[in-house]
C-alpha positions as CSV (number, residue, x, y, z in Angstrom):
1,M,112.8,144.4,100.5
2,S,114.4,140.9,100.9
3,F,112.5,137.8,100.1
4,A,115.2,135.4,101.3
5,L,113.9,132.4,103.3
6,P,114.9,132.1,106.9
7,S,117.9,129.8,107.1
8,L,116.1,127.1,109.1
9,I,113.2,126.9,106.6
10,A,115.6,127.0,103.7
11,S,117.7,124.1,105.1
12,Q,114.5,122.0,105.7
13,M,113.3,122.6,102.1
14,F,116.7,122.0,100.6
15,G,116.4,118.2,100.6
16,Q,112.6,118.0,99.9
17,R,111.7,120.5,97.2
18,T,111.7,120.3,93.4
19,I,114.1,122.8,91.9
20,R,112.8,124.5,88.7
21,P,115.4,127.1,87.5
22,L,113.7,129.8,85.4
23,T,114.6,129.7,81.7
24,A,116.2,126.3,81.8
25,A,115.3,124.0,78.8
26,T,117.3,120.8,79.2
27,L,119.3,120.2,82.3
28,C,121.9,117.5,81.9
29,G,125.0,117.3,84.1
30,I,124.7,118.7,87.6
31,A,127.1,119.2,90.5
32,F,127.3,120.9,93.9
33,I,129.8,123.5,95.1
34,K,128.9,123.5,98.8
35,D,125.3,124.7,98.9
36,T,125.3,126.0,95.3
37,L,124.0,123.8,92.5
38,I,125.8,124.0,89.1
39,A,124.0,122.6,86.1
40,I,124.5,122.6,82.3
41,D,121.6,123.5,80.0
42,S,122.8,121.5,77.1
43,V,120.5,123.1,74.5
44,K,121.4,126.7,75.4
45,G,125.0,126.1,76.5
46,H,124.3,127.9,79.8
47,L,126.4,126.9,82.8
48,L,123.9,127.8,85.5
49,E,124.6,128.6,89.1
50,I,121.4,127.8,91.0
51,D,120.2,128.6,94.5
52,P,118.4,125.3,95.4
53,T,116.2,127.0,98.0
54,S,114.7,129.7,95.7
55,D,115.3,128.5,92.0
56,N,117.2,131.8,91.4
57,S,120.0,131.3,88.9
58,K,122.6,133.1,86.9
59,I,124.7,132.2,83.9
60,R,128.4,131.6,84.8
61,N,129.6,131.5,81.2
62,P,128.0,134.5,79.5
63,H,130.9,134.8,77.0
64,Q,131.5,131.0,76.5
65,V,128.1,129.7,75.6
66,R,129.2,128.1,72.3
67,E,131.9,126.1,74.1
68,F,129.3,124.6,76.5
69,S,126.6,123.8,74.0
70,D,125.9,120.1,73.7
71,V,127.7,119.3,76.9
72,A,126.3,116.0,78.3
73,G,128.1,115.4,81.6
74,L,129.5,117.7,84.3
75,A,131.6,117.3,87.5
76,V,133.4,119.5,90.0
77,W,136.5,118.5,92.0
78,S,138.3,121.1,94.1
79,D,138.7,124.2,91.8
80,S,138.2,122.3,88.5
81,L,135.2,121.8,86.3
82,W,134.9,118.7,84.1
83,V,132.6,118.3,81.2
84,T,131.9,115.8,78.4
85,R,131.1,117.0,74.9
86,E,130.8,114.8,71.8
87,N,133.6,112.2,72.1
88,S,135.8,114.1,74.4
89,V,136.3,115.1,78.1
90,Y,137.5,118.6,79.0
91,L,138.5,120.3,82.3
92,S,138.9,123.9,83.2
93,K,139.4,126.2,86.2
94,L,136.1,127.2,87.8
95,S,137.3,130.8,87.8
96,S,138.2,131.0,84.1
97,L,136.2,128.3,82.3
98,G,138.7,127.8,79.6
99,L,138.3,124.3,78.4
100,E,141.4,122.1,78.2
101,H,141.2,118.7,76.4
102,F,141.7,115.7,78.7
103,V,140.9,112.6,76.6
104,T,138.9,111.5,73.5
105,L,136.9,108.3,73.3
106,P,136.0,106.3,70.1
107,Y,132.3,107.1,70.8
108,A,130.3,109.8,72.6
109,A,131.3,110.5,76.2
110,D,128.2,110.7,78.3
111,G,128.8,111.3,82.0
112,V,131.9,112.2,84.1
113,A,132.8,112.1,87.8
114,V,136.0,112.8,89.6
115,W,137.4,111.7,92.9
116,E,140.9,113.0,93.7
117,S,143.1,111.7,90.8
118,T,140.6,109.2,89.4
119,V,138.3,110.2,86.5
120,Y,135.2,108.2,85.6
121,V,133.6,108.5,82.2
122,S,130.6,106.6,80.9
123,C,130.1,105.6,77.3
124,Q,126.8,104.0,76.2
125,K,128.2,102.8,72.8
126,L,131.0,100.9,74.6
127,G,128.7,99.7,77.3
128,S,131.3,100.7,79.8
129,I,132.4,103.2,82.4
130,L,136.1,104.0,81.7
131,I,138.4,104.9,84.6
132,F,141.4,107.2,83.9
133,D,144.3,108.5,86.0
134,R,144.1,112.3,86.0
135,N,147.8,112.8,86.0
136,T,148.8,110.4,83.2
137,R,145.5,110.6,81.3
138,K,145.8,106.8,80.8
139,E,142.9,104.4,81.2
140,I,143.4,102.3,84.3
141,T,140.4,99.9,83.9
142,R,136.8,99.9,82.9
143,F,133.5,98.7,84.5
144,Y,130.5,97.2,82.8
145,A,127.8,99.8,82.5
146,P,124.9,98.5,84.7
147,G,122.1,99.8,82.3
148,V,121.4,100.1,78.6
149,G,120.9,103.9,78.3
150,V,122.9,107.1,78.5
151,E,124.4,107.3,81.9
152,N,125.5,110.2,84.1
153,L,127.8,109.8,87.1
154,A,128.5,111.1,90.6
155,V,131.0,109.8,93.1
156,S,131.3,109.8,96.9
157,L,133.8,108.2,99.3
158,D,133.1,104.6,98.5
159,T,130.3,104.7,95.9
160,L,130.0,105.5,92.2
161,W,126.5,106.6,91.5
162,V,125.3,105.8,88.0
163,C,122.1,107.5,86.7
164,D,120.6,105.8,83.6
165,R,118.2,107.8,81.4
166,T,116.5,104.8,79.7
167,E,116.4,102.6,82.8
168,Q,114.9,105.4,85.0
169,T,117.3,104.0,87.6
170,V,120.2,105.0,89.8
171,Y,122.8,102.3,90.5
172,A,125.1,102.2,93.5
173,M,128.4,100.6,92.5
174,D,131.6,100.1,94.5
175,R,133.8,102.7,93.1
176,G,136.9,100.6,93.5
177,T,135.7,97.3,92.0
178,G,132.6,98.3,89.9
179,Q,130.5,95.7,91.9
180,L,126.8,96.6,91.8
181,Q,125.5,97.0,95.4
182,F,121.9,98.0,94.8
183,S,119.7,100.2,92.5
184,V,116.7,102.4,92.9
185,L,114.0,103.6,90.5
186,T,113.8,107.3,90.0
187,P,110.3,108.8,90.6
188,F,110.3,110.5,87.2
189,E,111.2,109.5,83.7
190,C,114.2,110.6,81.7
191,P,116.8,111.3,84.5
192,T,119.7,113.2,82.9
193,G,122.1,114.1,85.7
194,I,123.1,113.2,89.3
195,A,124.9,115.1,92.1
196,I,125.6,114.6,95.8
197,H,125.0,117.4,98.3
198,T,126.8,117.1,101.6
199,N,125.4,119.0,104.6
200,E,128.4,120.7,106.2
201,E,127.0,120.6,109.7
202,T,125.7,117.0,109.8
203,G,127.7,115.3,107.1
204,K,124.5,113.8,105.7
205,E,124.6,113.2,101.9
206,T,121.5,113.7,99.7
207,L,121.3,112.6,96.1
208,F,119.8,115.0,93.6
209,V,118.7,114.0,90.1
210,S,117.9,116.2,87.1
211,Y,115.2,115.3,84.6
212,A,114.6,116.5,81.0
213,S,111.9,115.6,78.6
214,E,109.0,117.1,76.6
215,E,105.4,117.3,77.7
216,P,102.3,117.8,75.6
217,Y,100.0,120.7,76.2
218,I,97.1,122.5,74.6
219,R,98.1,125.8,73.1
220,D,95.7,128.6,72.4
221,N,96.3,129.7,68.8
222,P,93.7,132.4,67.6
223,N,95.0,132.1,64.1
224,A,94.2,128.4,63.8
225,D,90.8,126.7,63.3
226,P,90.0,125.2,65.7
227,C,91.8,127.8,67.9
228,H,93.5,125.2,70.1
229,E,96.3,122.9,69.0
230,L,98.4,120.1,70.6
231,T,102.1,120.9,70.9
232,Y,105.0,120.2,73.1
233,R,107.2,122.1,75.5
234,D,110.4,121.4,77.4
235,R,110.1,120.0,80.9
236,T,113.2,120.1,83.1
237,F,113.8,120.1,86.8
238,I,115.9,118.7,89.7
239,H,114.5,116.7,92.6
240,P,116.1,114.9,95.6
241,L,116.3,111.1,95.3
242,H,115.6,109.3,98.6
243,Y,116.4,105.7,99.1
244,H,116.4,103.0,101.7
245,H,118.5,99.8,101.1
246,E,117.4,96.5,102.8
247,P,120.5,94.3,102.0
248,D,119.1,91.3,103.9
249,K,115.8,91.4,101.9
250,Q,117.7,92.3,98.7
251,Y,115.7,95.3,97.7
252,A,115.8,99.1,97.9
253,L,113.0,101.6,98.1
254,S,112.9,105.1,96.6
255,N,110.7,108.2,96.7
256,G,107.0,107.7,97.3
257,Y,103.7,109.5,97.8
258,L,100.6,109.5,100.0
259,I,97.8,108.7,97.6
260,E,94.0,108.6,98.0
261,M,92.5,106.1,95.6
262,S,88.7,105.7,95.0
263,Y,87.1,102.9,93.1
264,A,83.3,103.1,92.7
265,E,80.7,101.3,90.6
266,E,77.7,103.1,89.3
267,I,74.8,100.8,88.4
268,A,73.8,101.8,84.9
269,P,72.7,98.7,82.9
270,L,72.6,98.6,79.2
271,D,69.5,96.4,79.5
272,E,67.4,96.3,82.7
273,V,67.7,93.0,84.6
274,Y,66.5,91.4,87.8
275,L,69.2,89.7,89.9
276,P,68.2,88.2,93.3
277,D,70.5,87.8,96.3
278,V,73.5,89.7,94.8
279,E,77.1,89.7,96.1
280,W,79.5,92.0,94.3
281,R,83.1,91.6,95.3
282,I,85.9,94.1,94.6
283,A,89.5,93.4,95.6
284,L,91.1,95.8,98.1
285,P,94.7,97.3,97.8
286,S,97.4,94.9,99.0
287,E,99.9,95.4,101.9
288,T,103.4,94.9,100.4
289,E,107.0,95.9,101.0
290,R,106.4,99.1,99.0
291,Q,102.7,99.7,99.5
292,K,101.0,100.4,102.9
293,L,97.2,100.6,103.2
294,K,96.7,103.3,105.9
295,H,92.9,103.5,105.8
296,I,90.0,102.1,103.9
297,E,86.3,103.2,103.9
298,P,83.2,102.4,101.9
299,I,81.7,104.6,99.2
300,G,77.9,104.7,99.1
301,V,77.1,101.2,100.5
302,P,78.8,99.5,103.4
303,F,80.8,96.3,102.8
304,T,82.0,93.3,104.7
305,E,85.5,91.8,104.1
306,E,86.6,88.4,103.0
307,V,90.1,87.0,102.5
308,I,90.6,85.1,99.3
309,D,94.1,83.4,98.8
310,G,95.5,85.9,101.2
311,Q,94.0,88.9,99.5
312,R,91.5,91.3,101.1
313,V,88.2,91.6,99.2
314,A,85.2,94.0,99.8
315,V,81.8,92.3,99.6
316,F,78.8,94.4,98.8
317,K,75.4,92.6,99.3
318,F,72.0,93.5,97.8
319,E,68.8,91.6,98.4
320,A,68.2,92.1,94.7
321,L,69.1,94.4,91.8
322,T,65.7,95.2,90.1
323,P,64.9,97.1,86.9
324,G,65.3,100.8,87.4
325,E,67.3,100.4,90.6
326,R,70.5,102.6,90.9
327,H,73.4,102.5,93.3
328,I,76.9,103.9,93.7
329,F,79.2,101.7,95.8
330,G,82.9,101.0,96.2
331,W,85.8,101.9,98.4
332,K,88.2,104.8,99.1
333,A,91.8,103.9,100.3
334,L,94.7,106.0,101.7
335,L,98.0,104.5,100.5
336,E,101.6,105.1,101.0
337,V,103.4,103.8,97.8
338,R,107.1,103.8,96.9
339,G,109.3,102.6,94.2
340,I,111.0,99.3,94.7
341,K,113.9,97.5,93.0
342,Y,115.1,94.0,93.9
343,R,118.7,93.0,93.5
344,I,118.8,89.2,93.0
345,T,121.4,87.6,90.7
346,P,121.3,84.2,88.8
347,K,124.1,83.0,91.2
348,D,121.8,83.7,94.1
349,V,119.1,81.3,92.9
350,E,121.4,78.4,91.8
351,N,120.6,76.4,94.9
352,A,116.9,77.6,95.3
353,P,114.7,74.9,97.0
354,E,112.2,72.9,94.9
355,I,108.8,74.3,94.2
356,S,106.2,73.0,96.7
357,P,103.4,70.7,95.4
358,E,100.9,73.4,96.6
359,F,102.5,76.0,94.3
360,Q,102.8,73.6,91.4
361,S,99.0,72.9,91.6
362,R,98.2,76.5,92.0
363,Y,100.6,78.4,89.8
364,L,101.8,76.0,87.1
365,V,98.5,75.1,85.6
366,D,96.2,76.6,82.9
367,D,93.5,78.2,85.0
368,D,92.7,81.2,82.8
369,D,92.4,80.3,79.1
370,L,96.2,80.3,78.6
371,A,96.2,77.8,75.7
372,M,99.1,76.0,77.3
373,D,98.2,72.8,75.4
374,T,98.4,74.4,71.9
375,D,101.4,73.7,69.6
376,I,102.3,77.4,69.1
377,V,102.4,78.1,72.8
378,R,104.4,75.0,73.6
379,R,106.8,75.7,70.8
380,A,107.3,79.3,72.1
381,A,107.9,78.0,75.6
382,N,110.8,75.9,74.3
383,E,112.2,78.5,72.1
384,A,112.1,81.2,74.8
385,I,114.5,79.4,77.2
386,G,116.6,77.3,74.8
387,T,119.1,75.3,76.9
388,E,118.9,77.6,80.0
389,T,118.4,75.9,83.3
390,N,118.8,78.8,85.8
391,L,115.4,79.9,87.0
392,L,116.1,83.7,86.9
393,R,117.8,83.6,83.5
394,K,114.9,81.6,82.2
395,M,112.5,84.3,83.4
396,Y,114.6,87.0,81.8
397,N,114.9,85.0,78.5
398,I,111.1,84.5,78.4
399,R,110.5,88.2,78.9
400,N,112.9,89.1,76.1
401,Y,111.4,86.5,73.8
402,V,107.9,87.9,74.3
403,Y,109.2,91.4,73.7
404,D,110.8,90.3,70.5
405,E,107.7,88.4,69.3
406,L,105.0,91.0,70.2
407,S,104.3,94.7,69.6
408,Y,101.9,96.7,71.7
409,G,98.3,97.4,70.6
410,I,95.1,98.0,72.5
411,K,92.1,95.9,71.7
412,P,88.5,95.8,73.0
413,H,88.9,92.3,74.4
414,I,91.7,89.9,75.4
415,D,92.5,86.9,73.2
416,T,94.2,83.7,74.3
417,P,98.0,83.4,74.0
418,D,98.0,81.2,70.9
419,L,96.0,83.8,69.0
420,V,98.2,86.6,70.3
421,L,101.4,84.9,69.2
422,E,100.0,84.2,65.8
423,R,99.0,87.9,65.4
424,G,102.2,89.3,66.9
425,V,100.3,92.3,68.6
426,G,99.0,92.4,72.1
427,S,97.6,94.6,74.9
428,C,99.1,94.6,78.4
429,G,96.7,91.9,79.4
430,E,97.6,89.8,76.4
431,Y,101.3,90.2,77.1
432,V,100.6,89.0,80.6
433,G,98.7,86.0,79.2
434,V,101.6,84.9,77.0
435,L,104.1,85.5,79.8
436,L,102.0,83.4,82.2
437,A,101.7,80.5,79.7
438,L,105.4,80.4,78.8
439,C,106.5,80.7,82.4
440,R,104.2,78.0,83.8
441,L,105.2,75.6,81.0
442,N,108.8,76.2,82.0
443,G,108.1,75.5,85.7
444,I,108.1,79.1,86.9
445,P,105.1,79.9,89.2
446,C,103.6,83.3,88.4
447,R,100.4,85.2,89.0
448,T,98.7,88.4,87.8
449,V,98.7,91.7,89.7
450,G,97.0,95.0,88.9
451,R,94.7,96.8,88.5
452,Y,95.6,100.4,87.9
453,K,98.5,102.9,87.7
454,C,98.1,106.3,89.2
455,P,98.8,109.0,86.6
456,P,102.5,109.8,87.3
457,H,101.9,113.6,87.6
458,S,103.1,114.1,91.2
459,E,103.4,117.9,90.6
460,H,99.5,117.9,90.5
461,Q,99.1,117.4,94.2
462,G,95.6,117.7,95.6
463,V,94.1,117.5,92.1
464,P,91.8,114.5,91.2
465,L,93.4,112.4,88.5
466,Q,91.9,109.7,86.4
467,P,93.8,106.8,84.7
468,D,93.5,106.4,81.0
469,F,93.0,102.7,81.3
470,N,93.3,99.7,83.6
471,H,96.5,97.8,83.8
472,V,97.9,94.4,84.7
473,W,101.4,93.0,85.3
474,L,102.7,89.9,86.9
475,E,104.8,88.4,89.7
476,F,107.0,85.3,89.5
477,Y,108.0,83.2,92.4
478,I,111.5,82.1,93.4
479,P,111.6,79.6,96.3
480,G,113.5,81.1,99.1
481,F,113.0,84.6,97.9
482,G,109.3,85.0,97.4
483,W,107.2,86.8,94.8
484,L,109.0,89.3,92.5
485,P,107.2,91.9,90.3
486,M,107.6,92.3,86.6
487,E,105.9,94.7,84.3
488,S,104.1,93.2,81.3
489,N,105.3,95.4,78.5
490,P,106.5,99.0,79.1
491,D,110.1,97.9,78.6
492,D,109.3,96.6,75.1
493,V,111.1,99.6,73.5
494,G,113.6,99.8,70.7
495,N,114.2,97.2,68.0
496,N,115.0,93.8,69.4
497,G,116.7,95.0,72.5
498,P,118.7,95.3,74.6
499,Y,115.6,96.0,76.7
500,P,115.8,98.0,79.9
501,T,115.4,96.1,83.1
502,R,113.9,99.0,85.1
503,F,110.6,97.1,85.8
504,F,112.2,93.6,85.9
505,M,112.0,92.9,89.6
506,G,110.9,96.5,90.2
507,L,107.9,98.8,90.3
508,S,107.6,102.5,90.3
509,W,105.6,104.4,92.9
510,Y,102.6,104.8,90.6
511,H,101.8,101.0,90.4
512,I,98.9,100.2,92.7
513,E,98.9,96.6,93.7
514,I,95.4,95.1,94.1
515,G,94.2,91.5,94.2
516,K,97.4,89.4,93.6
517,G,96.5,86.2,91.8
518,I,92.7,86.7,92.2
519,T,90.0,88.2,90.0
520,F,89.7,91.9,90.7
521,E,86.0,92.0,90.5
522,T,83.3,89.3,90.5
523,L,79.5,89.2,90.7
524,S,77.3,86.4,92.0
525,S,73.5,85.9,92.2
526,Q,71.9,83.4,94.4
527,G,75.3,82.0,95.2
528,S,76.4,81.4,91.6
529,R,79.1,83.4,90.0
530,L,78.2,85.2,86.9
531,T,80.6,85.1,84.0
532,K,81.1,87.4,81.0
533,D,79.0,84.9,79.0
534,D,76.1,85.5,81.4
535,I,76.2,89.2,82.0
536,P,79.4,91.2,81.6
537,L,80.1,93.6,84.5
538,G,80.5,96.4,82.0
539,D,76.9,95.9,80.8
540,L,75.6,96.5,84.4
541,A,77.8,99.3,85.8
542,I,80.2,102.1,84.9
543,N,83.4,102.2,87.1
544,H,84.8,105.4,88.3
545,I,88.5,105.5,89.3
546,R,90.1,108.5,90.9
547,F,93.5,109.2,92.3
548,T,94.6,112.2,94.4
549,I,98.3,112.6,95.2
550,L,98.3,114.2,98.6
551,Q,102.0,114.7,99.3
552,E,105.4,113.3,98.8
553,L,106.5,110.9,101.6
554,P,109.3,112.3,103.8
555,P,112.9,111.1,103.3
556,F,113.8,107.8,105.0
557,S,115.3,108.1,108.5
558,H,118.6,106.2,108.5
């Protein structure tokens, strides 16, 4: 009995499904030979031949596993296979797999790609992509590596594709000049390989990216007490990377998902209160270049809408909240959300217009306990930029300064930037406070964005997911370009940099943009807004946040 898929269904699934080869532990380099996927399992040394429509695979090197252990990069050109291992690059015939030495670098060779007689090799330690002539084995030139992590490579007619593991980013570079054209965020973390599949009938190219990491899981161990224990297992797979480049708007979108998000408040006061004439406002998801609000509906209690500073807000009205009274109210939204990455350079902003007086009065002031008049914050604002005058470089320098000065820690409440800088530890909200203060003191308009991130488990489609905590990041404004996103602290990794720029002018699909520059949730009674000094919202109600990832969005139509 045959279980082969009909050819039409197989071709439709080819560019949309996640490929999970059985037995694979850590997939690194990948390449295509027509419709067959070749991948290296670097832990086991298996050179796998994979059917992308079924996950069926076989080992092509059953007698040469040792030679292929620790291989990091892989490429195929004509009848030759190319691999990187340790500091060297090797090639072999596909038919025999006998490795022949090609070149040795002073440091580890990471990725390899071949186009005719040109061989591209990435090296993280050198911060470069080296280009060799295949016939002479001499280095022709080298390009600056676009990211800070280990990079794998693929090449097409005009484009060198660079996949950076730490940056979670794929860069499109001109393969002749090394000029960066655009970049896109990958939908998953730890991308370890990249390959291009060309449909022989249509000529359409599809990018595929491999991923390899570990995931925690609860293991049943009857010999332990308690009988469940936390451990880790390998997680590796290959998934198509879809992208859409908007050169005029200077950004590129990547894979996204249709997500249902619910936000509901359950009245459950710590102390019973009486509040007359109540208006409870909750911001609604924003419409942006990467986020489309397809549908919104109330939960429990109907709401009216207001627009505050351009942001949609749901208003729930109660004649009174009385002791013993209970309600559930909120909203449910259907969202299309994608990854976005802007490509704007310091040169682009050299002649940016002046900031309007309206923006200066709105976004360059201390309107949220930012301690902008304290000595420590003013000193930090000066130290962060030094003598830099370019607006984009100033923003980048401020980000790196804050990452150098602070380490991440969750606290029950948010302190002001002066206290955070003295302490040297901050939550995401405290990172944002310091960033806002330093940016505004340096003449860069900025505002907060949040409020939640969808748990990034897109394989759990149709399963209700709950975030571990709320989240906040910021946007900064460049006249002539508009608002640009920047994560508050996830790129604060490593010791004193270089820090990744994956979320500098970029957001992944799981960032849900709600209430830009306004308070996410407010409560008023008899027309007067209540503050946390009056009654904290958390003392009156319990919030319930639920995400359900319904499906991956289809590829872009070009």
